[in-house]
Each structure stands twice: as C-alpha cells, then as structure tokens.
VEXFIPA-337239 format. One record per residue (C-alpha): x, y, z. Coordinates in pm, whole numbers. Layout:
NUMI       u       v       w
NUMI       X       Y       Z
...
end
This chain:
NUMI       u       v       w
NUMI    -799   -2703    6600
NUMI    -537   -2530    6373
NUMI    -483   -2159    6305
NUMI    -668   -1985    6021
NUMI    -508   -1768    5753
NUMI    -659   -1566    5477
NUMI    -458   -1616    5155
NUMI    -517   -1690    4775
NUMI    -508   -1963    4523
NUMI    -183   -2002    4319
NUMI    -315   -2255    4068
NUMI    -479   -2019    3812
NUMI    -470   -1662    3724
NUMI    -786   -1572    3906
NUMI    -599   -1635    4239
NUMI    -933   -1656    4436
NUMI    -948   -1599    4801
NUMI    -895   -1875    5040
NUMI    -906   -1950    5416
NUMI    -660   -2227    5513
NUMI    -629   -2405    5838
NUMI    -274   -2495    5940
NUMI    -191   -2734    6214
NUMI     148   -2873    6279
NUMI     281   -2669    5981
NUMI      61   -2837    5740
NUMI    -250   -2715    5559
NUMI    -524   -2932    5680
NUMI    -845   -2765    5552
NUMI    -923   -2512    5283
NUMI   -1237   -2315    5218
NUMI   -1348   -2011    5008
NUMI   -1284   -1665    5162
NUMI   -1606   -1469    5159
NUMI   -1435   -1153    5258
NUMI   -1217   -1143    4942
NUMI   -1346    -846    4739
NUMI   -1264   -1004    4414
NUMI   -1378   -1362    4434
NUMI   -1656   -1301    4703
NUMI   -1657   -1661    4828
NUMI   -1611   -1835    4494
NUMI   -1349   -2109    4462
NUMI   -1315   -2417    4243
NUMI   -1181   -2753    4325
NUMI    -832   -2663    4242
NUMI    -816   -2402    4516
NUMI    -974   -2638    4763
NUMI    -688   -2887    4693
NUMI    -371   -2653    4728
NUMI    -260   -2872    5024
NUMI    -154   -3118    4754
NUMI      55   -2848    4582
NUMI     213   -2727    4917
NUMI     282   -3083    5056
NUMI     425   -3335    4813
NUMI     683   -3588    4783
NUMI     892   -3395    4523
NUMI     944   -3082    4730
NUMI    1301   -2962    4717
NUMI    1468   -2855    5048
NUMI    1834   -2805    4976
NUMI    2051   -2681    4681
NUMI    2180   -2963    4459
NUMI    2450   -3004    4214
NUMI    2476   -3279    3953
NUMI    2789   -3480    3989
NUMI    2843   -3781    3761
NUMI    2483   -3784    3657
NUMI    2343   -3780    4013
NUMI    2250   -3494    4250
NUMI    2453   -3399    4554
NUMI    2353   -3164    4826
NUMI    2563   -2856    4857
NUMI    2551   -2528    5053
NUMI    2393   -2217    4932
NUMI    2732   -2047    4931
NUMI    2881   -2311    4708
NUMI    2576   -2314    4483
NUMI    2560   -1931    4439
NUMI    2942   -1912    4392
NUMI    2968   -2184    4128
NUMI    2671   -2067    3929
NUMI    2790   -1704    3936
NUMI    3138   -1809    3824
NUMI    3021   -2018    3539
NUMI    2772   -1749    3420
NUMI    3055   -1492    3434
NUMI    3277   -1709    3228
NUMI    3024   -1795    2972
NUMI    2920   -1430    2912
NUMI    3289   -1320    2909
NUMI    3364   -1583    2643
NUMI    3051   -1564    2440
NUMI    2877   -1238    2516
NUMI    2539   -1159    2682
NUMI    2335   -1325    2402
NUMI    2454   -1646    2533
NUMI    2236   -1605    2850
NUMI    1858   -1632    2890
NUMI    1641   -1610    3184
NUMI    1298   -1822    3173
NUMI    1076   -1705    3457
NUMI     809   -1472    3570
NUMI     548   -1732    3436
NUMI     382   -1887    3747
NUMI      17   -1853    3812
NUMI      52   -1711    4176
NUMI     406   -1564    4224
NUMI     520   -1257    4019
NUMI     753   -1085    4248
NUMI    1062   -1285    4153
NUMI    1032   -1110    3812
NUMI    1160    -789    3935
NUMI    1472    -965    4051
NUMI    1507   -1214    3767
NUMI    1472    -951    3497
NUMI    1703    -712    3671
NUMI    1964    -998    3687
NUMI    1916   -1065    3306
NUMI    1956    -691    3228
NUMI    2243    -656    3456
NUMI    2437    -923    3256
NUMI    2349    -732    2945
NUMI    2103    -971    2801
NUMI    1730    -914    2677
NUMI    1646   -1273    2644
NUMI    1340   -1319    2871
NUMI    1144   -1632    2780
NUMI     805   -1702    2936
NUMI     454   -1835    2926
NUMI     316   -1506    2806
NUMI     459   -1558    2465
NUMI     357   -1914    2462
NUMI     -10   -1830    2423
NUMI     -66   -1458    2388
NUMI     208   -1317    2165
NUMI      10   -1252    1853
NUMI    -288   -1104    2044
NUMI     -75    -876    2257
NUMI     117    -761    1940
NUMI    -223    -683    1785
NUMI    -321    -476    2098
NUMI       6    -299    2074
NUMI     -71    -193    1722
NUMI    -442    -105    1782
NUMI    -442      24    2140
NUMI     -86     165    2154
NUMI      69     -44    2420
NUMI     102    -437    2423
NUMI       2    -450    2802
NUMI    -348    -278    2743
NUMI    -543    -601    2770
NUMI    -926    -575    2777
NUMI   -1204    -803    2898
NUMI   -1573    -809    2859
NUMI   -1777    -594    3107
NUMI   -1966    -906    3175
NUMI   -2190    -758    3469
NUMI   -2327    -504    3229
NUMI   -2330    -678    2887
NUMI   -2655    -803    2730
NUMI   -2478   -1037    2481
NUMI   -2156   -1220    2547
NUMI   -1998   -1386    2241
NUMI   -1703   -1636    2317
NUMI   -1466   -1795    2095
NUMI   -1268   -2103    2201
NUMI   -1327   -2019    2569
NUMI   -1470   -2271    2824
NUMI   -1504   -2039    3110
NUMI   -1705   -2288    3310
NUMI   -1359   -2475    3360
NUMI   -1086   -2231    3262
NUMI   -1225   -1920    3433
NUMI   -1001   -1632    3287
NUMI   -1251   -1377    3446
NUMI   -1345   -1338    3797
NUMI   -1596   -1597    3921
NUMI   -1649   -1706    3553
NUMI   -1879   -1986    3633
NUMI   -2125   -1771    3837
NUMI   -2119   -1499    3566
NUMI   -2185   -1740    3287
NUMI   -2465   -1915    3478
NUMI   -2614   -1580    3567
NUMI   -2612   -1480    3194
NUMI   -2760   -1816    3104
NUMI   -3056   -1794    3336
NUMI   -3136   -1425    3249
NUMI   -3414   -1418    2974
NUMI   -3282   -1077    2883
NUMI   -2924   -1187    2818
NUMI   -2797   -1393    2534
NUMI   -2487   -1623    2567
NUMI   -2316   -1729    2226
NUMI   -2045   -1985    2225
NUMI   -1814   -2067    1921
NUMI   -1634   -2395    2001
NUMI   -1578   -2730    1824
NUMI   -1667   -2907    2139
NUMI   -1989   -2926    2339
NUMI   -1812   -2767    2623
NUMI   -1938   -2711    2973
NUMI   -1983   -2348    2865
NUMI   -2152   -2448    2539
NUMI   -2418   -2640    2737
NUMI   -2530   -2315    2889
NUMI   -2532   -2121    2570
NUMI   -2849   -1984    2390
NUMI   -2658   -2036    2065
NUMI   -2375   -2267    2023
NUMI   -2179   -2263    1686
NUMI   -1993   -2588    1683
NUMI   -1728   -2469    1442
NUMI   -1511   -2672    1222
NUMI   -1151   -2659    1372
NUMI    -920   -2418    1200
NUMI   -1194   -2204    1033
NUMI   -1217   -1921    1295
NUMI   -1075   -1651    1068
NUMI   -1321   -1741     798
NUMI   -1614   -1705    1043
NUMI   -1488   -1391    1199
NUMI   -1446   -1239     856
NUMI   -1796   -1350     757
NUMI   -1939   -1196    1054
NUMI   -1765    -854     969
NUMI   -1874    -880     610
NUMI   -2238    -951     700
NUMI   -2253    -654     941
NUMI   -2104    -418     681
NUMI   -2328    -558     414
NUMI   -2638    -501     632
NUMI   -2527    -152     741
NUMI   -2536    -260    1103
NUMI   -2197     -91    1180
NUMI   -2175     188    1426
NUMI   -2084     475    1189
NUMI   -2052     735    1459
NUMI   -1827     525    1685
NUMI   -1606     438    1374
NUMI   -1568     812    1314
NUMI   -1515     923    1664
NUMI   -1290     643    1820
NUMI   -1122     458    1542
NUMI    -863     545    1264
NUMI    -756     347     958
NUMI   -1076     143     898
NUMI   -1111     304     548
NUMI    -786     145     448
NUMI    -910    -218     523
NUMI   -1276    -200     467
NUMI   -1240    -296      83
NUMI   -1096    -629     203
NUMI   -1455    -719     327
NUMI   -1634    -611      23
NUMI   -1778    -887    -208
NUMI   -1653   -1136      38
NUMI   -1868   -1463      -3
NUMI   -1983   -1512     351
NUMI   -2214   -1781     267
NUMI   -1926   -1990     119
NUMI   -1714   -1899     404
NUMI   -1973   -2033     670
NUMI   -2031   -2349     461
NUMI   -1655   -2425     503
NUMI   -1700   -2366     869
NUMI   -1977   -2623     854
NUMI   -2226   -2387    1016
NUMI   -2563   -2282     928
NUMI   -2555   -1940     761
NUMI   -2894   -1794     910
NUMI   -2763   -1867    1261
NUMI   -2438   -1695    1188
NUMI   -2623   -1401    1045
NUMI   -2829   -1383    1357
NUMI   -2521   -1384    1573
NUMI   -2399   -1097    1360
NUMI   -2716    -907    1421
NUMI   -2718    -964    1784
NUMI   -2361    -856    1841
NUMI   -2398    -543    1620
NUMI   -2736    -425    1750
NUMI   -2733    -499    2121
NUMI   -2493    -410    2418
NUMI   -2246    -685    2346
NUMI   -1906    -797    2464
NUMI   -1663   -1065    2362
NUMI   -1427   -1316    2518
NUMI   -1178   -1533    2343
NUMI    -916   -1774    2470
NUMI    -681   -2050    2357
NUMI    -901   -2178    2093
NUMI    -815   -1852    1911
NUMI    -470   -1768    2060
NUMI    -322   -2112    1956
NUMI    -513   -2188    1641
NUMI    -456   -2137    1278
NUMI    -424   -1755    1187
NUMI    -388   -1681    1552
NUMI    -266   -1329    1534
NUMI    -505   -1246    1250
NUMI    -801   -1387    1438
NUMI    -708   -1137    1714
NUMI    -696    -852    1463
NUMI   -1032    -960    1316
NUMI   -1199    -970    1656
NUMI   -1069    -618    1730
NUMI   -1223    -507    1409
NUMI   -1546    -686    1485
NUMI   -1575    -505    1821
NUMI   -1475    -175    1675
NUMI   -1729    -153    1396
NUMI   -2006    -241    1645
NUMI   -1881      27    1876
NUMI   -1814    -217    2167
NUMI   -1454    -128    2280
NUMI   -1414     110    2599
NUMI   -1798     117    2639
NUMI   -2039      14    2903
NUMI   -2127    -352    2868
NUMI   -1857    -399    2590
NUMI   -1503    -478    2629
NUMI   -1312    -247    2850
NUMI    -937    -188    2925
NUMI    -858    -281    3285
NUMI    -640     -91    3524
NUMI    -337    -251    3695
NUMI    -102    -228    3973
NUMI     180    -321    3751
NUMI     138    -408    3373
NUMI     184    -771    3258
NUMI     497    -710    3071
NUMI     646    -407    2909
NUMI     582    -272    2555
NUMI     848    -389    2316
NUMI     794    -280    1957
NUMI     994    -495    1722
NUMI    1043    -199    1493
NUMI    1269     -36    1743
NUMI    1630    -111    1662
NUMI    1719    -157    2036
NUMI    1474    -449    2064
NUMI    1671    -766    2023
NUMI    1587   -1050    1783
NUMI    1706   -1396    1831
NUMI    2008   -1533    1637
NUMI    1882   -1842    1481
NUMI    1491   -1769    1426
NUMI    1495   -1390    1406
NUMI    1220   -1397    1663
NUMI    1118   -1085    1871
NUMI     956   -1024    2200
NUMI     605    -918    2274
NUMI     545    -759    2610
NUMI     918    -800    2676
NUMI     903   -1186    2645
NUMI    1047   -1407    2370
NUMI     858   -1720    2249
NUMI     950   -2042    2439
NUMI     893   -2247    2126
NUMI    1220   -2096    1955
NUMI    1436   -2171    2244
NUMI    1537   -2535    2143
NUMI    1651   -2384    1801
NUMI    1844   -2107    1970
NUMI    2030   -2359    2176
NUMI    2101   -2624    1897
NUMI    2204   -2355    1645
NUMI    2565   -2346    1543
NUMI    2544   -1958    1544
NUMI    2817   -1795    1753
NUMI    2557   -1617    1962
NUMI    2361   -1933    2040
NUMI    2210   -1976    2391
NUMI    2460   -2150    2612
NUMI    2325   -2074    2963
NUMI    1947   -2077    3090
NUMI    1824   -1992    3426
NUMI    1471   -2141    3461
NUMI    1271   -1984    3752
NUMI     936   -2122    3862
NUMI     882   -2283    3524
NUMI     870   -2622    3377
NUMI     945   -2612    3009
NUMI     982   -2986    2988
NUMI     601   -3023    3032
NUMI     469   -2661    2975
NUMI     589   -2574    2634
NUMI     578   -2736    2290
NUMI     799   -3030    2182
NUMI     934   -3199    2496
NUMI    1179   -3403    2277
NUMI    1332   -3094    2120
NUMI    1368   -2932    2471
NUMI    1540   -3235    2603
NUMI    1784   -3246    2318
NUMI    1854   -2875    2345
NUMI    1890   -2850    2738
NUMI    2141   -3150    2707
NUMI    2359   -2919    2500
NUMI    2366   -2624    2740
NUMI    2689   -2539    2916
NUMI    2475   -2433    3205
NUMI    2126   -2508    3326
NUMI    1998   -2385    3659
NUMI    1648   -2436    3787
NUMI    1505   -2262    4080
NUMI    1180   -2430    4175
NUMI     966   -2568    4455
NUMI     980   -2926    4341
NUMI    1190   -3172    4148
NUMI    1028   -3118    3813
NUMI    1114   -3281    3488
NUMI    1320   -2968    3399
NUMI    1493   -2956    3734
NUMI    1599   -3321    3680
NUMI    1791   -3236    3369
NUMI    1967   -2926    3533
NUMI    2328   -2882    3639
NUMI    2219   -2708    3968
NUMI    1874   -2706    4136
NUMI    1789   -2437    4382
NUMI    1488   -2473    4617
NUMI    1247   -2196    4637
NUMI     975   -2127    4887
NUMI     608   -2180    4764
NUMI     343   -1918    4748
NUMI     240   -2019    5102
NUMI     585   -1989    5249
NUMI     675   -1647    5114
NUMI     532   -1296    5060
NUMI     411   -1294    4706
NUMI     123   -1194    4470
NUMI      29   -1146    4103
NUMI     -33    -849    3864
NUMI    -317   -1021    3661
NUMI    -530    -711    3577
NUMI    -884    -864    3547
NUMI   -1116    -631    3758
NUMI   -1302    -327    3644
NUMI   -1349     -44    3733
NUMI   -1190    -126    4068
NUMI    -827    -219    4079
NUMI    -770    -511    4309
NUMI    -446    -635    4477
NUMI    -359    -916    4720
NUMI     -21    -987    4880
NUMI     -22   -1323    5032
NUMI     179   -1370    5335
NUMI     361   -1685    5464
NUMI     114   -1931    5632
NUMI     349   -2221    5683
NUMI     705   -2243    5766
NUMI     949   -2378    5505
NUMI    1123   -2709    5569
NUMI    1493   -2719    5484
NUMI    1659   -2425    5338
NUMI    1438   -2286    5053
NUMI    1450   -1914    4978
NUMI    1217   -1669    4815
NUMI    1283   -1675    4435
NUMI    1380   -1309    4444
NUMI    1626   -1368    4702
NUMI    1786   -1643    4487
NUMI    1824   -1386    4200
NUMI    1950   -1130    4435
NUMI    2208   -1362    4577
NUMI    2343   -1451    4223
NUMI    2343   -1075    4141
NUMI    2545    -984    4445
NUMI    2810   -1252    4366
NUMI    2839   -1125    4021
NUMI    2898    -776    4151
NUMI    2587    -630    3991
NUMI    2489    -444    4306
NUMI    2673    -115    4390
NUMI    2823     -56    4742
NUMI    2543       0    4995
NUMI    2637     228    5296
NUMI    2575      93    5649
NUMI    2342     409    5708
NUMI    2098     245    5461
NUMI    2067     -69    5657
NUMI    2030     130    5989
NUMI    1763     344    5829
NUMI    1569      33    5710
NUMI    1578    -116    6069
NUMI    1435     217    6200
NUMI    1126     305    6006
NUMI    1015     331    5647
NUMI     984     712    5648
NUMI    1358     732    5766
NUMI    1442     467    5513
NUMI    1269     668    5227
NUMI    1471     965    5288
NUMI    1806     766    5320
NUMI    1725     596    4997
NUMI    1662     900    4813
NUMI    1985    1047    4934
NUMI    2169     742    4828
NUMI    2015     715    4491
NUMI    2116    1082    4417
NUMI    2490     997    4513
NUMI    2522     654    4349
NUMI    2485     655    3968
NUMI    2412     269    3954
NUMI    2149     264    4213
NUMI    1837     309    3989
NUMI    1931      10    3775
NUMI    1996    -204    4067
NUMI    1703     -79    4284
NUMI    1527    -407    4336
NUMI    1844    -559    4472
NUMI    1918    -260    4695
NUMI    1564    -276    4849
NUMI    1605    -649    4889
NUMI    1938    -628    5066
NUMI    1826    -344    5287
NUMI    1449    -304    5354
NUMI    1416    -671    5268
NUMI    1631    -764    5563
NUMI    1429    -545    5793
NUMI    1093    -678    5666
NUMI    1206   -1032    5628
NUMI    1116   -1061    5273
NUMI    1282    -929    4956
NUMI     941    -957    4786
NUMI     774    -737    5036
NUMI    1045    -489    4994
NUMI     993    -493    4611
NUMI     623    -421    4677
NUMI     704    -113    4907
NUMI     939      21    4638
NUMI     706     -29    4353
NUMI     426     174    4538
NUMI     661     458    4600
NUMI     764     486    4228
NUMI     418     409    4082
NUMI     316     614    3780
NUMI      83     935    3805
NUMI    -205     724    3654
NUMI    -188     462    3935
NUMI    -191     750    4200
NUMI    -496     917    4014
NUMI    -676     588    4025
NUMI    -596     548    4394
NUMI    -730     896    4500
NUMI   -1048     797    4285
NUMI   -1091     491    4494
NUMI   -1076     710    4818
NUMI    -717     721    4932
NUMI    -586    1051    5043
NUMI    -360    1234    4788
NUMI     -16    1343    4893
NUMI     348    1212    4920
NUMI     247     950    5172
NUMI       1     781    4918
NUMI     231     487    4853
NUMI     294     421    5211
NUMI     -78     432    5285
NUMI    -161     182    5020
NUMI     127     -35    5146
NUMI     -16     -29    5481
NUMI    -370    -110    5359
NUMI    -231    -422    5172
NUMI     -43    -542    5483
NUMI    -366    -487    5709
NUMI    -592    -682    5452
NUMI    -458   -1023    5379
NUMI    -784   -1098    5183
NUMI    -692    -830    4926
NUMI    -795    -474    4883
NUMI    -924    -233    4617
NUMI    -609     -14    4543
NUMI    -771     206    4274
NUMI   -1055     285    4055
NUMI   -1065     369    3682
NUMI   -1293     622    3546
NUMI   -1578     414    3387
NUMI   -1700     719    3211
NUMI   -1389     761    3001
NUMI   -1225     416    2948
NUMI   -1098     569    2614
NUMI    -839     757    2816
NUMI    -654     424    2864
NUMI    -558     417    2492
NUMI    -209     505    2414
NUMI    -211     557    2042
NUMI     -86     888    1907
NUMI    -441    1007    1812
NUMI    -596     852    2111
NUMI    -817     629    1882
NUMI    -824     253    1803
NUMI    -590     200    1510
NUMI    -756     -62    1268
NUMI    -486     -56     992
NUMI    -214    -306    1044
NUMI     -21    -341     728
NUMI     169    -648     821
NUMI    -148    -852     852
NUMI    -340    -741     549
NUMI    -185    -991     300
NUMI    -300   -1275     532
NUMI    -637   -1122     562
NUMI    -686   -1108     191
NUMI    -612   -1480     156
NUMI    -891   -1581     386
NUMI   -1169   -1701     153
NUMI   -1353   -2018     128
NUMI   -1176   -2209    -160
NUMI    -814   -2141     -20
NUMI    -906   -2244     331
NUMI   -1095   -2545     220
NUMI    -771   -2661      40
NUMI    -561   -2575     331
NUMI    -777   -2789     571
NUMI    -759   -3109     349
NUMI    -666   -3384     585
NUMI    -334   -3563     555
NUMI    -416   -3935     528
NUMI    -141   -4035     751
NUMI    -281   -3795    1017
NUMI    -661   -3778     954
NUMI    -784   -3648    1294
NUMI    -709   -3297    1457
NUMI    -582   -3291    1803
NUMI    -673   -3018    2044
NUMI    -349   -3037    2249
NUMI    -437   -2897    2575
NUMI    -766   -2857    2756
NUMI    -867   -2655    3062
NUMI   -1032   -2877    3319
NUMI   -1093   -2885    3685
NUMI    -870   -3173    3702
NUMI    -559   -2998    3583
NUMI    -354   -2699    3690
NUMI     -68   -2673    3440
NUMI     219   -2863    3613
NUMI     159   -2706    3965
NUMI     -17   -3017    4102
NUMI     230   -3295    4099
NUMI      72   -3525    4342
NUMI    -195   -3734    4141
NUMI    -381   -3816    4469
NUMI    -581   -3499    4419
NUMI    -759   -3646    4129
NUMI    -802   -4003    4271
NUMI   -1119   -4155    4142
NUMI   -1147   -3936    3852
NUMI   -1069   -3982    3477
NUMI    -827   -3691    3475
NUMI    -622   -3757    3160
NUMI    -792   -3912    2864
NUMI    -810   -3850    2492
NUMI   -1183   -3754    2421
NUMI   -1319   -3877    2090
NUMI   -1660   -3872    1921
NUMI   -1857   -4207    1916
NUMI   -1857   -4216    1544
NUMI   -1484   -4194    1506
NUMI   -1435   -4453    1772
NUMI   -1678   -4687    1580
NUMI   -1490   -4641    1261
NUMI   -1167   -4706    1436
NUMI   -1312   -5012    1617
NUMI   -1207   -4862    1953
NUMI   -1379   -4887    2294
NUMI   -1425   -4639    2578
NUMI   -1154   -4697    2856
NUMI    -905   -4884    2636
NUMI    -549   -4781    2604
NUMI    -468   -4598    2263
NUMI    -156   -4460    2099
NUMI    -187   -4092    1958
NUMI      82   -4009    1705
NUMI     172   -3680    1545
NUMI     470   -3568    1358
NUMI     627   -3478    1683
NUMI     593   -3831    1848
NUMI     358   -4066    2020
NUMI     188   -4088    2379
NUMI     -22   -4376    2510
NUMI    -343   -4274    2683
NUMI    -678   -4401    2802
NUMI    -964   -4332    2547
NUMI   -1282   -4154    2644
NUMI   -1572   -4174    2395
NUMI   -1802   -3879    2444
NUMI   -2071   -3695    2253
NUMI   -1918   -3366    2364
NUMI   -1634   -3413    2111
NUMI   -1662   -3316    1752
NUMI   -1624   -3571    1462
NUMI   -1272   -3577    1343
NUMI   -1152   -3390    1635
NUMI    -971   -3536    1961
NUMI    -874   -3362    2281
NUMI    -610   -3421    2541
NUMI    -563   -3209    2845
NUMI    -228   -3040    2929
NUMI     -48   -3062    3269
NUMI       5   -3445    3276
NUMI     285   -3674    3198
NUMI     444   -3566    3531
NUMI     697   -3796    3691
NUMI     595   -3778    4053
NUMI     780   -3966    4317
NUMI     960   -4177    4039
NUMI     631   -4268    3837
NUMI     486   -4107    3537
NUMI     119   -4002    3568
NUMI     -80   -3945    3265
NUMI       8   -3841    2898
NUMI     241   -3559    2826
NUMI      55   -3372    2536
NUMI     373   -3166    2461
NUMI     536   -3480    2349
NUMI     288   -3457    2050
NUMI     347   -3088    1952
NUMI     630   -2970    1748
NUMI     785   -2641    1853
NUMI     818   -2540    1470
NUMI     446   -2583    1424
NUMI     382   -2218    1510
NUMI     278   -1882    1380
NUMI     517   -1584    1289
NUMI     500   -1468    1647
NUMI     618   -1801    1798
NUMI     283   -1915    1920
NUMI     227   -2291    1892
NUMI     -75   -2401    1695
NUMI    -189   -2637    1974
NUMI    -540   -2625    1883
NUMI    -483   -2762    1537
NUMI    -243   -3056    1548
NUMI    -287   -3341    1271
NUMI    -276   -3684    1443
NUMI    -393   -4039    1429
NUMI    -530   -4259    1701
NUMI    -469   -4632    1716
NUMI    -524   -4930    1944
NUMI    -210   -5040    2129
end
C-alpha cells in the first residue's frame, strides 16, 4: 500500500483534482478527488493517466550540452555559466531585441513565468512568445477593446443559463469550463434547457444538442452576422441594456441593415428557419455563449470574436445572471498590452505586436530567418515544445538551426530539446510546488498549489530556479544582505518586515523581487515557486483583497498570510475569493464602464462579410480540394505532454477522419495509410471513415508525431500548417487548411 496525496491534473487547463497513490517513488494509482471544490470528483481519462506523463523513457535528469552534434552531460555550474556568458555576449553585440523567451505556456505549471518574464525584462527585451498568442490573440485583443483590458475573459454562467449556444467547441472532449461533460449532459437532459451547437462535425457535444447547425467550414462570420441582422430586423434586441451598458453600437448598427441574411445562411449551407429560431431563442431567453478553436483559429478569427461580443451585447447577455460573466482571478492570464502605446514593441521583420503581453509564435521563424539587424539570435524555450505545438514544423526547424543560442528547459527530451545547444532538466508538476492561474470559476475564485508528491531523479530543478540561476549569473539580482536570509529562516512575519526595509533602501529590489524572494524565502521554504506565491499574495491588488473578504477571510494586514496558510493547509485547493454576482459590470475597465462596441480597425472587414464575396473566397483550389481541420481535442491527446504512446494502447488515437462519401469518391478504405498534403508539406496517417465528419472536411488531432524513445508515433499535424497562413494578429488558421488526401 502506497502513500496517498491530493494533487491536480497538469494535462489540460481545468487541472481537475486527483488523488495519487505513490509507492517506491512512482505513481501507481490515480483517482478523482471528491474533496476538490472545483472539480468535485470529476476527472477524464487524461488525468487518470498522469503516471505516463510523470514516468517515461524521455525524462531528462542532468544538464546537457551539444558537442559535435551529440549531447554531453555537464554540471549545473558549467551550464548556467556558459549560457549566461553567451547570452551576455549576444545582447552586448546585437542588443536586447536579439533575445526571446518562449514560456509560461504549460497546462499545469505557471509559476516559472514570474522568473522567466523577469529574466527577459532584466535583459531589456519584451519578446515573450507563448501559446496564448497561438490561439487567443484576436479574441483577447477584442476583449481589450470592448471590456477595457485584454485579460478580462468571460465564460458562460452555465449553471444558471437556459440556452447555451456554442461555436466550434466540443466540450465533451476539450472541457474548457469546469466539469464540462457533466454540465453539457445536465443541459441536454433538462427539458427546460436548450443546447445549440454550431460545428461542421457531428462532435460528441453535437450529439447531445437540441439543435445542431452543421455549418460549412469557414463561414462562421457570415452566420454570426446573419444572427445579428435577424435579431435587429425582428426587433428582438434588448434596447434598455444597449442604452445602459454599451457604447458605440450606433456607429456600427448600419452595417447590419439591409444585410441579406437568407443569402448568407445559404452560403453557410444551413436552413434559414432553423437559424432564425436560434436567433429567437438566444435573444428572448436567458442565454449564454461558448466558443473555442473553431472560431479562434478559423477564417475571420478576430472579427468572429467581435461579432460574438456584439451578439451577446444586443441581447443583454454580458455580465448578467445566466449569461456570460467575467471571472475573477488570483493572477491575470497575461498583462494588458495595447499596441497603440509606443512603449509596446513590435517585431522587426513582421511588425507583429503582443496581446496580453505575448507575441504570436507563428512569426518567430521569420523573426529568426530575417536579415534584419535586430533579428532574433537567442531563444530560451521553457516548458514548451514549438517543434510540435506551433504551426509549420519545417519553418521552425530551419529557423532554430540558424540561432546563435537555443536553450530548452524541459522535463523530457522533446523534439525542440533535441535541436538545442543546451538542455536543462526541469522538475515536473508532481516534483515541485506549482499551480496555474486559469480563471474559470464564478462567482467563487479557486486556487490550488500542488505540492511535490514524488522525489525527482537526477538533478532537475524547478523551472523558476533555472531562470533565477541564469539571472544571478548575469548580475541581474542586487546584493542581498545576510539579514534577509536570517529573517527568512526565522518566520514569515519577521521576513516580511526585513524585506520591506530592504526594498526601501535598495532601488533595484522591486524589479528583481521574484529573484530576491526565490533566493531568500525560497531557500527557507525549499521552493522558489512557493516563495513567489507568498510574495504575490502580499502584493495583491485591492480588488483581490475585497473578493477575499467577501469569501469570508478576515480583513487586515495579515490577509495575504492567512490565504497563504489556507492554500498550504488545503492541497485539494481552496476558494480564495468571491466576486459580487450582483454587479459583474464592475469588472469592466473601459473609461465609461460600458461595453465598447465600436472597434474601427475591424469595420472594414465586417463590411466585406456578405454572401457573394464569401462564396467566391471559399471556392476550392483544385490542387487542394478538401479542408483540413488541423488539430482536434480528444480524450486520446494532451498537447505534447503525454510522450509515452502506451497510454493509448488499443485505441485509434491518431487518424485522419473523413466522410464516407469523400472516401468512396477517392476510392479509399477505412484503416488504410493515406498521405495528406498541404502547401506546407505532407504526412502519412491512418484513414478513419466516419459519418461524424462533414463532406469535404477532414480532421487530424494535434499532439502527435512525437519521437518517443527514438520512434515517431502518429502524424505531426503542424507539418501540414504554414506559419504564414495566419490572421493579422498572428493566429494560425488551423481550422481552414486546404489539402488533398491520397492513397500511399
């Protein structure tokens, strides 16, 4: 019988609660944690298989340096010293724009970001690349314009809604909201509720739907514009809400007048009467909306997000009971970076800008391969695998080969690590203190800090510790008096006083605070991540403290310490705050406190959305007659976190799904090997013929093509995507990739 530990899943953004049994330093059993206040005993098969993530043949144990094309084991001192020296030389010769950090992108471990971003800033660079800008850049940019801050993300108040309308979201497989399958099944069973799914596929969620609009791929903007036009034409809009809680709609309303909704719906290959009924239900009942990658990574990506905000606003469904609500958070997912601010950098080659502080990964190959004097020359990849996670593997391979310095800090020998000059072993989410800041609960604000449940083998460090050591070697940390170390070893109250005194006398202290906390309190606590959590809670904004008091915590100067203690005492997670459900509008940060519906930058594109133009734009290329959906959420994939294919043994985990009519026309059979080709390249894969696919539309999951223990498993869908096939925000159009499929 092993020892039981409460922890959380690190394989998707929901981080459901787990109870793991550890014996001889190995996870031998996993079950759902019923005491977890967020997941309440829910878990999917990914979480039940975290042992395959923790224990695998590709795990890294020691620092490695590439010498003569092969890796050699070196000491931490040598690795940190050489990396710091090379970084310093590159930046001294080429300036801070030559360096980029690619991190803060894992599904379960966010605390390294405090150290990685501080290292980046300490070297004078703003180039933080990450997954947020791979999928959400356009959507979060729209949120910044309409809600006032790019990090004010909303979700459906699904427990109180009567109508849930979804676009391109397969919650039965991808989750994205707490306990998504449970919530969707509850809605489906309730005769008083209505579930509406817009998706080209007959997805697992579509099978539960009361109404399934099997939309033609690439026509989402036409459909959403038609829904808005129908609502306005019928007079179903909420005029009182528009007057009280929105601004700018009068400046865009005319773009929906005289819009031929019937013609638009016909191009979408949908029935107009069904679409009109969806418009009526959404406008006249307590409704909410959830959209996902089918919108984020489709044609007119940002415009779709803008239209969906307008759809909700004209129906009065933002910041209202049963509608879409803005969640609270312990720490925002990213900062607010308005590209109109001259202090915000743009990239040298592509003129790209960050959203939520993060630059789009799809422009990085061009930024490296450019002959611009400010091109990227050094990249630190932290807990990320761009060679499988981001568009255009071939472009990344070519670009990374040109770098003067590529360092990867990772738990396993990933495809990116294999190309690096240095590989630094990091601890997993089960060997270190760590947590995430995904803000997906309402009105309560939930947080869980996972603790180590297994001992690391070899010499891996917490990711934050790796960044700290590099920063220290670079001289980015001011001198720390011995008294601060002594205070940290005494107690946290003594340490807090000593830290305040030190910060008042050392002008560089505030900018280096994560490093100072890590070196001093981190030493006493045995974790730089845990020290960062303590510091974050002491310096939390007033809104966080107000929410904590509303949740029952005592007000006063010791509030941060009280919450820190509660987090330590509750490994299953704890409610750390509560929003005011009666005034969700207070979360808006626009100057007038209203939802701003006028975004001039998108009005030109909005005006072009009409039936004839879209039909012409959707005309198939004879060379690539099918549309590939590059990436699909399933319970058999977990991005690139699950490298050992044994967890899917006996399952058809990586196939290309095709409609029977297309297979017949191409004379293809179920189970045979086929070649999928796009403008980016080709991949060979097993064919799966299924009626859940749409005619003319094929689907390949992401997270495969991994080289595990020397053998490639599955198809790498990002070999089929061009990094230049993207929108104006850098978001790749993975849900609309022209392709052909042929027998091998």
